[in-house]
Steps between C-alpha positions, in 0.01 A plus 500: 500500500675796663497844344789604282742757631651806337872576484601853418844553353626850455669609179687811386342494152845493333683180593385151402187437710537224765874488428564347844214251491557154353187396314564128537140377528140614468412745778233407756427870544392800295778732396473876559768717343533843664692736274640768729627718213160660450527435120272266307724204426232235477603409143827363634314241711313312224712190547435490874127561476453630858150478643541860626713798400525849642744784438560775750809710571610424852779581740514188710322188628230684694386669176484161330291355783261797472488468121418129508238553772332777301508295176338201665229714659420691179486178295312304765767231515446341842454127444845368594657323796840667527680788337878507479687822420854442373763759428650479152838372630378180665648184344252218527318251274138436415548153646617650834212742504256215442663310788484805724128541438446125551662517841314814598167333408598178681594693816214749463745797534369853501830687430826348382811530283762266353833492688801690365802319357826548686650701214215752496523867586307527826446704814345237731679173561182331639375463142807309372423142404532245779552153348287220636200720578179516296394826665563695818243733660596866508342829613528669154639454148700744294353745247725377213292185428207457741191283447172609664168319519216682325345645817825631647598668173176686445471615864865617514461658160299780653823628657759420229510869417673567836836380369663565163798281589272222622723441803296502816204352325664160539626543852202670670192546281453150367537331844248746648247421224558125551413523867187710430386242244602191698736390221833479678666190351822641360810310389821497299482195267852356506414213264510770226775754458540808285800718433491879542737598220559874545614703797211654698430846360242644739743624764603864512252606227276803543161444348258750348335546842834628636551192719750217505406143568591514873268800543216309327570202723480713815176655393339169416616363836331796674182448298489135595567582864193724491293210368619287792410775751146526354441125513736370769305180576566368148880501538704281731789639708731269303381642168541858616849422639633297208332678207370845573775613743785347301743761373587505131849635445800438278684212661384293795468663845702332776197410702370282211838336454511403871155345473638261241751338734264229646389404148858497383594236763183301428581488126865414568388206717263376226777534239740293710242229567409480130869472406551220753263279299688546173 
């Protein structure tokens, strides 16, 4: 019997908890409510009966990751397979979360996320659901609703305090940790979709450290580049090119758009062949 997993769902301490999560079946995971208001609102959660609850005033997702990491360390909670960390505006069901974890266990994934519905607010089109696919390998998954295996989470957790926004942790830090641990199986699970219901609010904010999210991303990229330089034999040229040296900017640079052209024609051919059999 496989270990149970933990799913962390953030909450503002004011609105109805889990207001975007359909509780349609019994969960095959332990629920962790992270109250980012910093107030003690545990009495409002009696009906949910979460396995874990923590309240800490935070600014953004990086703070939440750090808060969860610290809570688990202090309370010696380490006997779980995966930990998922969902923003409070992710529409999904318990049934879908169970299915997501089932697929991850079946495929022995190390890092993963559900795909995004086409009507979601999003920055990165590669995470939009692709019908007909169970899962598609990827270099990294987004910070809004990532799932990490136990080992990756605790190792990466040592550096969660490097980003208040959390951006950059997903793109650079987690993949670096995965390579160092030999746990590099990463995928978007397209058999399960979620909807991101609110516009992304990280952009253009200045955090208490005086930095915006792009500055935090650049600093995490530099930190990860230093790790590669210290241990160059552990990282392939392909990994350095596609992950560590990849630029993270608003919009998509032209060089990346041009690289998509061969894949575009391949996918167009497949689409036309599939349609010819209908």
